[in-house]
C-alpha positions in Angstrom: 85.6 38.3 110.5 88.6 38.9 112.8 89.2 41.0 116.4 90.2 44.1 114.0 87.5 43.8 111.7 84.5 43.5 113.7 85.5 46.5 116.0 86.8 48.6 113.1 84.6 51.5 114.3 85.7 51.7 118.2 89.2 51.9 117.2 88.8 54.1 114.7 86.9 56.2 117.2 89.4 55.8 119.7 92.1 56.9 117.2 90.8 60.2 116.6 90.2 60.3 120.3 94.2 59.7 120.9 95.0 62.0 117.7 93.3 64.8 119.3 94.8 64.0 122.9 98.4 63.5 121.9 98.4 66.6 119.1 97.4 68.5 122.0 99.8 67.1 124.5 102.7 67.0 122.0 102.5 69.3 119.6 106.0 69.2 119.0 106.1 65.6 117.8 103.5 66.2 115.7 104.7 69.1 113.8 108.1 67.4 113.2 105.8 64.7 111.6 104.3 66.7 109.6 107.3 69.0 108.3 108.7 65.2 106.6 106.6 65.8 103.4 107.5 66.4 99.8 105.1 68.1 97.4 101.9 68.9 100.0 102.5 65.1 100.4 103.3 63.6 104.3 105.6 60.5 104.1 104.8 59.1 107.2 101.0 59.1 106.2 102.1 58.0 103.0 103.4 55.1 104.4 100.9 53.9 106.9 98.3 54.3 103.7 100.8 52.1 101.9 100.7 49.1 104.5 96.9 49.4 104.0 96.0 48.7 100.8 99.6 46.5 100.3 97.4 43.3 101.1 94.8 44.2 98.6 97.4 44.8 96.2 98.4 41.0 96.3 94.9 40.0 95.7 94.8 41.8 92.1 94.4 39.1 89.1 95.9 40.6 86.1 93.8 37.6 84.1 90.2 38.9 85.5 91.7 42.7 85.2 91.8 42.0 81.1 87.6 41.1 81.7 86.7 44.0 83.3 85.7 45.6 79.9 83.6 43.0 79.3 81.2 44.4 82.1 81.8 48.1 82.0 78.8 49.4 84.2 80.3 49.8 87.6 82.6 52.2 85.7 80.7 53.9 84.1 78.6 54.6 87.0 81.7 55.6 88.9 82.8 58.5 85.9 79.3 60.1 85.7 79.3 60.3 89.8 82.7 61.6 90.1 82.3 63.7 87.0 78.9 64.8 86.3 77.3 64.7 89.3 79.8 65.2 92.1 82.0 68.6 91.5 78.7 70.3 90.7 76.2 69.0 93.6 79.4 70.1 95.9 79.2 73.6 95.0 75.5 73.9 95.2 75.3 72.7 98.9 78.6 74.9 99.6 76.6 78.2 97.8 73.7 76.8 100.1 75.0 76.5 103.6 77.2 79.3 103.7 75.5 81.9 101.6 71.9 81.3 103.1 71.8 79.0 106.3 74.8 79.7 108.0 75.0 83.5 106.3 73.8 85.0 109.8 76.9 83.4 111.4 79.9 83.8 108.6 81.1 87.0 107.0 80.7 86.7 103.6 84.7 86.6 102.5 85.0 83.3 104.7 81.7 81.7 103.2 83.6 82.5 99.7 86.8 80.7 100.8 85.0 77.8 102.5 82.6 77.3 99.8 86.1 77.0 97.9 87.1 74.7 99.8 84.8 72.3 99.7 84.5 72.6 95.7 88.6 71.3 95.8 87.5 68.7 97.6 84.4 67.6 95.2 86.8 67.8 92.2 89.3 65.6 93.4 87.9 62.2 93.7 89.8 59.9 96.2 93.2 56.9 95.2 94.5 55.7 98.1 91.9 55.1 100.6 89.3 53.9 98.0 91.4 50.2 98.2 90.8 50.2 102.1 87.1 50.9 101.8 86.7 48.5 98.8 88.9 45.3 100.5 86.1 46.5 103.7 83.2 45.6 101.8 85.0 42.7 99.4 84.8 44.2 96.6 86.3 43.1 93.5 90.0 44.0 93.8 90.8 43.9 90.2 87.5 46.3 89.0 88.6 48.7 91.7 92.1 48.9 90.6 90.6 49.6 87.1 88.3 52.2 88.4 91.2 54.1 90.6 93.5 54.0 87.5 90.7 55.6 84.9 89.7 58.2 87.4 93.2 59.0 88.0 93.9 59.5 84.0 90.7 61.5 83.7 91.8 63.9 86.8 95.1 65.0 84.8 92.7 67.0 82.0 89.6 67.7 83.7 90.2 68.4 87.8 91.8 72.2 87.1 89.2 73.0 83.9 86.2 72.3 86.4 88.1 73.5 89.1 88.7 77.0 87.4 85.1 76.8 86.2 83.5 76.3 89.7 85.8 78.7 91.1 85.3 81.2 88.9 89.0 81.7 88.3 91.1 80.4 85.6 94.7 81.0 86.9 94.8 77.0 88.7 97.8 75.8 88.7 97.4 71.8 88.9 100.1 70.7 91.6 101.3 68.0 89.6 104.5 67.0 92.0 101.6 66.6 94.3 99.3 64.6 92.0 102.0 62.3 90.3 103.6 61.5 93.8 100.1 60.5 95.7 99.7 58.5 92.2 103.2 57.2 92.4 103.2 56.3 96.2 99.4 55.0 96.4 99.1 53.0 93.2 102.0 52.4 90.9 104.3 51.3 94.1 101.6 48.7 96.2 100.8 47.7 92.8 103.9 46.7 91.6 105.0 45.5 95.1 101.5 43.3 95.2 102.0 41.7 91.9 106.2 40.4 92.6 104.8 38.9 96.0 101.8 37.4 93.7 103.8 35.8 91.8 106.2 35.0 94.3 103.5 32.8 96.2 101.7 31.5 93.4 105.3 29.9 92.5 105.3 28.7 96.0 101.4 26.7 96.5 98.3 27.5 94.9 97.3 28.5 98.9 99.8 30.7 99.6 98.5 34.2 98.3 95.0 33.7 100.6 97.1 32.3 103.8 99.5 35.5 103.4 96.6 37.9 102.6 95.3 36.7 105.7 98.4 37.1 108.2 98.4 41.0 106.6 95.1 41.9 107.3 95.4 42.9 110.7 98.6 45.2 109.7 96.1 46.7 107.0 94.0 47.8 109.8 96.9 49.0 111.9 97.7 51.1 109.1 94.3 52.4 108.9 94.2 53.4 112.7 97.9 54.9 112.7 96.8 57.3 109.8 93.8 58.6 111.5 95.6 59.4 114.8 97.9 61.4 112.6 95.7 63.2 110.5 93.9 63.9 114.4 97.1 64.7 115.8 97.9 67.3 113.1 94.6 69.4 113.3 94.1 69.1 117.3 94.9 72.7 117.7 92.4 73.5 115.2 89.7 71.4 116.6 90.2 72.6 119.6 90.2 76.6 118.6 87.4 76.5 116.2 84.9 73.8 117.2 82.0 76.1 115.5 83.6 76.7 112.3 84.3 73.1 111.8 81.0 72.1 112.7 79.1 74.2 110.2 81.6 73.2 107.6 81.0 69.6 108.0 77.4 69.9 107.6 77.0 70.4 103.6 80.4 67.7 103.3 78.4 65.4 105.5 74.8 66.0 102.9 76.7 65.7 100.0 78.6 62.6 101.1 75.2 60.7 101.9 73.7 62.2 99.0 76.2 61.2 96.4 76.2 57.7 98.3 72.6 57.7 97.6 71.9 58.3 94.4 75.0 55.9 93.2 74.1 53.1 95.3 70.1 53.7 93.9 71.6 53.9 90.3 73.5 50.6 91.2 70.9 48.5 92.0 68.9 49.9 89.0 72.0 48.5 86.8 71.6 45.6 88.2 75.5 45.7 89.3 76.8 42.9 91.5 77.6 43.8 95.1 81.2 43.2 94.6 81.1 46.1 92.0 78.6 48.0 93.7 80.1 48.6 96.8 83.7 50.1 95.4 82.0 51.8 93.0 79.5 53.9 95.2 82.7 54.2 97.9 84.9 55.9 95.2 82.6 58.5 94.5 81.8 59.9 97.7 85.5 59.6 99.1 87.9 62.4 98.1 91.3 63.2 97.0 92.3 65.1 100.2 96.2 65.7 99.6 95.0 66.9 96.1 92.3 69.3 97.2 94.4 70.9 100.7 98.0 71.4 98.0 95.6 73.3 95.6 94.0 75.6 98.5 97.1 76.2 99.9 98.4 77.5 96.9 95.8 79.9 95.5 94.1 80.7 99.0 96.9 80.3 101.3 97.9 78.1 104.2 95.8 79.8 106.8 92.9 80.3 104.5 89.1 79.0 105.0 89.8 77.0 101.9 92.6 75.6 103.5 90.3 74.7 106.3 87.5 73.1 104.4 90.1 71.0 103.1 91.2 69.5 106.2 87.7 69.0 108.0 87.4 67.2 104.8 89.9 64.9 105.7 88.7 65.0 109.3 85.1 63.5 108.6 86.1 61.6 105.9 87.3 58.3 107.6 84.4 58.7 110.2 81.5 58.7 107.6 83.3 56.6 104.9 83.5 53.6 107.8 79.9 54.2 108.3 78.6 53.6 104.6 81.1 50.9 104.4 78.5 49.1 107.2 75.6 50.3 105.2 77.4 48.7 102.1 77.8 45.4 103.7 74.4 45.5 105.8 72.8 45.9 102.1 74.8 42.9 100.3 71.4 40.9 99.9 69.9 44.0 97.8 72.2 43.2 94.7 72.8 40.2 92.6 75.8 38.2 94.0 78.9 38.1 92.2 80.0 36.2 89.7 83.2 34.6 90.4 85.3 33.4 87.4 86.2 29.6 87.0 90.0 30.3 87.9 89.2 31.5 91.2 86.3 29.3 92.4 88.6 26.4 91.9 91.6 28.1 93.9 89.2 29.0 96.6 88.8 25.4 97.1 92.4 24.2 97.2 92.8 27.2 99.9 89.7 24.9 101.6 
């Protein structure tokens, strides 16, 4: 591991502190950056996320993608967690904490809005950052692409009905611009660029892909840190002004994240999935598509609502929590069957050596 990967948690921690500090010192600059958005998708953050996931897109081998259907267990696990478990456990935890545990300190109207925001997070499985988490646990990039793509297709049809059912409202309008633009920016465009780059490199030499990806890896981590700085800089004043509320919202989100991961990880081991499929499958089920959740919360409840605040807290806790889960996945690699590497990839690795 390189310097960036080895001390990633420290860099992220410093990025959080830098983001909050800079957000308080130069709020105007962060407001200007926050204004550079379209359909609730911040274009500057999109660029940094693109930098993060581009190296992984180069590693995708389309010959291997076609073989994913021969081993569907990891895909089935992801879909079950994302659509049959996660939304409902998030709703249950929201009710438990804000209608019971935290009821003495939160008024009923605010409590209902916080629960609504958490539900929207639970119904929106992650798209972009999944590629980062998969890369950090040395996941199968081909399998990860299929998992994300299938989830995006299901989200188009399932997000609104499930959210409407759990929120008890029927007039949810899916922000199609946000959903489609995010998919285009975070999946389609970097995938196309990765395919073109991979083809060009393979024409040059068999080892060119591995060498180029190796040179890009530090930039991928830089993109992650820059994203963290921006996200925490955008919300610096909220973090300082409402620390107790943020802490209370964070509690059920943390219980949900670690609980869903535990369920998925135990199931993955019981299903005897290889580690490079099990790791990403579990991480996909625990992270969230925060742009979509924030956009729907604002459209339904308003910019300054408790629901919008809850989705923002989801953004703030996701990166540190997901890094801790990445560490768990990497340290428990021996629990799972070793990855089966196709002969074609083995030859390429031997040539790279």
